[in-house]
C-alpha positions in Angstrom: 13.0 52.5 -1.5 11.3 50.8 1.5 11.9 54.0 3.6 10.2 56.4 1.2 7.9 58.9 2.9 4.9 60.0 0.8 2.6 62.9 1.8 -0.7 62.6 0.0 -3.2 65.5 -0.1 -6.6 63.8 -0.5 -8.7 66.9 0.1 -10.4 66.7 -3.3 -10.7 62.9 -3.4 -14.4 62.9 -2.7 -15.0 64.8 -6.0 -13.3 62.1 -8.1 -15.2 58.9 -9.0 -13.5 55.8 -7.9 -10.8 57.7 -6.0 -8.4 55.5 -4.0 -5.8 57.0 -1.7 -2.2 56.0 -1.8 -2.5 55.3 1.9 -4.7 52.3 1.2 -1.9 50.7 -0.9 1.2 52.0 0.9 0.1 52.5 4.5 3.6 52.1 6.1 5.0 54.9 3.9 2.1 57.4 3.6 1.2 60.4 5.6 -2.4 61.3 4.6 -3.8 64.8 4.8 -7.5 65.4 4.5 -9.9 68.3 5.2 -13.7 68.3 5.6 -13.8 71.9 4.4 -14.2 71.3 0.6 -16.7 68.4 0.7 -19.0 69.9 3.3 -18.5 73.6 2.6 -17.1 74.1 6.1 -14.0 76.1 5.3 -14.4 78.5 8.3 -14.3 75.7 10.8 -10.8 74.5 9.8 -11.6 70.8 10.2 -8.8 68.6 9.0 -6.9 65.5 9.9 -3.5 63.9 9.4 -3.5 60.2 9.3 -0.6 57.8 9.8 -0.7 54.0 10.1 0.5 52.7 13.5 3.1 50.6 11.7 5.0 53.3 9.7 8.5 53.9 8.4 8.8 57.3 10.1 8.7 55.8 13.6 11.2 53.2 12.5 13.6 55.8 11.1 13.4 57.8 14.4 14.2 54.6 16.3 17.2 54.0 14.2 18.7 57.5 14.6 22.3 57.8 16.0 22.5 58.4 19.8 23.5 62.1 19.4 20.3 62.8 17.4 18.2 60.9 19.8 19.6 62.9 22.7 18.7 66.1 20.8 15.1 64.9 20.4 14.9 63.7 24.0 15.8 67.2 25.1 13.2 68.7 22.8 10.3 66.5 23.9 11.5 65.8 27.5 8.9 68.1 29.0 6.1 66.0 27.7 7.0 62.6 29.2 9.8 61.0 31.3 10.3 58.7 28.3 10.6 61.0 25.3 12.1 58.3 23.1 8.7 56.5 23.3 6.8 59.3 21.7 5.4 58.4 18.3 5.9 60.6 15.3 2.2 61.6 15.0 2.3 62.8 18.6 5.5 64.7 18.0 3.7 66.4 15.0 0.9 67.5 17.3 3.4 68.8 19.9 5.4 70.7 17.2 2.2 72.4 16.0 2.2 74.2 19.3 6.0 74.6 19.6 6.1 71.7 22.1 5.9 73.9 25.2 2.2 74.5 24.5 1.4 70.9 23.6 -1.4 70.9 26.2 -3.3 73.4 24.0 -3.0 71.3 20.9 -5.8 69.5 19.2 -9.4 70.3 18.3 -12.0 71.3 20.9 -14.9 69.0 21.6 -17.4 70.9 19.3 -15.0 70.4 16.4 -14.4 66.8 17.2 -18.2 66.1 17.4 -18.7 67.9 14.1 -16.0 65.8 12.4 -17.6 62.6 13.8 -21.0 63.6 12.5 -19.5 64.4 9.0 -17.8 61.1 8.9 -20.9 59.1 10.0 -23.0 61.0 7.5 -20.7 60.0 4.7 -21.4 56.3 5.4 -25.2 56.7 5.2 -27.2 56.6 1.9 -28.0 60.3 2.4 -24.3 61.0 2.6 -23.6 59.1 -0.6 -26.4 61.0 -2.3 -24.9 64.3 -1.0 -21.5 63.3 -2.5 -23.1 62.7 -5.9 -24.9 66.0 -5.7 -21.8 68.1 -4.9 -19.9 66.3 -7.7 -22.8 67.2 -10.1 -22.8 70.8 -9.0 -19.2 71.5 -9.8 -19.4 69.6 -13.1 -22.4 71.5 -14.2 -20.6 74.8 -13.4 -17.6 73.7 -15.4 -19.9 72.9 -18.4 -21.4 76.4 -18.1 -18.0 78.0 -17.9 -16.9 76.2 -21.0 -20.2 77.0 -22.8 -19.8 80.7 -22.1 -16.1 80.8 -23.1 -16.4 78.5 -26.1 -13.2 76.8 -24.8 -12.4 73.1 -25.0 -10.5 71.0 -22.4 -9.4 67.4 -22.5 -11.6 64.7 -20.9 -10.1 63.7 -17.6 -11.8 61.0 -15.5 -9.6 62.0 -12.6 -10.6 65.7 -12.6 -12.0 66.8 -9.3 -13.6 69.9 -10.9 -13.4 71.9 -7.7 -11.0 74.2 -9.6 -10.1 74.4 -13.2 -7.2 76.0 -15.0 -8.0 77.2 -18.6 -4.9 77.5 -20.7 -5.4 80.6 -22.8 -2.3 79.9 -24.9 -3.5 76.4 -25.8 -6.9 77.8 -26.6 -5.3 80.4 -28.9 -3.5 77.8 -30.8 -6.6 75.6 -31.0 -8.9 78.4 -32.2 -6.6 80.3 -34.6 -3.3 78.5 -35.0 0.2 78.6 -33.7 0.8 82.1 -35.1 -1.8 83.6 -32.8 -0.4 81.8 -29.7 3.1 83.1 -30.6 1.7 86.6 -31.0 0.3 86.5 -27.4 3.6 85.2 -26.0 5.7 87.9 -27.7 3.4 90.9 -27.0 1.8 90.2 -23.6 2.6 88.9 -20.2 0.7 85.8 -18.9 -0.9 87.7 -16.1 -2.1 90.6 -18.3 -5.4 89.0 -19.3 -6.3 88.8 -15.6 -5.7 92.5 -15.0 -7.6 93.4 -18.2 -10.5 91.1 -17.1 -10.7 92.6 -13.6 -10.6 96.2 -14.9 -13.3 95.7 -17.5 -15.7 93.3 -15.7 -14.8 93.2 -12.0 -14.2 89.4 -12.4 -11.0 88.5 -10.5 -9.3 85.2 -11.4 -5.9 83.8 -10.5 -3.0 82.8 -12.7 -2.8 79.0 -12.9 1.0 79.1 -13.1 1.1 79.8 -9.3 -0.7 76.4 -8.8 1.6 74.4 -11.0 -0.7 74.9 -14.0 0.3 76.2 -17.5 1.9 79.7 -17.3 -0.9 81.2 -19.5 -3.8 79.6 -17.6 -6.5 81.2 -15.6 -7.7 79.5 -12.5 -11.4 79.4 -11.7 -13.0 78.1 -8.5 -16.2 76.2 -9.3 -17.3 76.0 -5.7 -18.5 79.4 -4.5 -20.7 81.2 -7.0 -24.2 80.7 -8.5 -24.3 78.4 -11.5 -25.1 81.2 -14.0 -22.2 83.3 -12.8 -19.9 80.8 -14.5 -21.7 81.2 -17.7 -21.1 85.0 -17.4 -17.4 84.5 -16.5 -17.0 82.3 -19.5 -18.7 85.0 -21.7 -16.3 87.6 -20.3 -13.3 85.4 -21.1 -14.6 84.9 -24.6 -14.9 88.7 -25.2 -11.4 89.2 -23.8 -10.1 86.5 -26.0 -11.8 88.0 -29.0 -10.1 91.4 -28.3 -6.7 89.7 -28.4 -7.6 88.0 -31.6 -8.7 91.2 -33.2 -5.5 92.8 -32.1 -3.5 90.0 -33.7 -5.5 90.1 -36.9 -5.0 93.8 -37.2 -1.2 93.2 -37.4 -1.8 90.8 -40.3 -3.5 93.5 -42.4 -1.4 96.5 -41.5 
């Protein structure tokens, strides 16, 4: 499909060795989204970009619209220019972010633009490449500590960003004690129950991975915002919680 439009979210690309964006191979078809927030720990500054190649299918599709649809768009964007049909899609996107009428207030202020330029230039320097390796190492070490504390196993994945991780409790149950234990959990408990039990007992609050397209019985852990040893503790809490469920299941086998 030569007119396929792809939106690629590359926010975590810097955490993956050898990452290559789809936009590099399919520039005409790809709308690229990126944020500086994760890589540089600048979440409060809301620094992000949307990139689109000058030669793109979206502008071609707009140009090929029927006259009635072009007239509707001309009315929508007519306040921006006497030639609204000449507005490129990326500029329409900016205008729409401010409901068109407030287009003059769109875009980042000079301080944010300077900050983004400095981040970008830093990434090209040897110091920036060393920083990239360091932040990759930090999240990977925290993942190792989380797994060490929990005693859980996950598959090797060279494409894993490691900024977040979803630990599948059901898969771990089957790995550790067999299918019967996993079936017991499914029949007697809800997927979110371990999260509530963990929060009540330890004050550790995790999210259900199912809400992020992960396994229904997974817990989602951010590896970006706590001290390293905190992840060892979280893993330990998960292990104790898991042991409680296993003891509950084993009690049913002997009763």
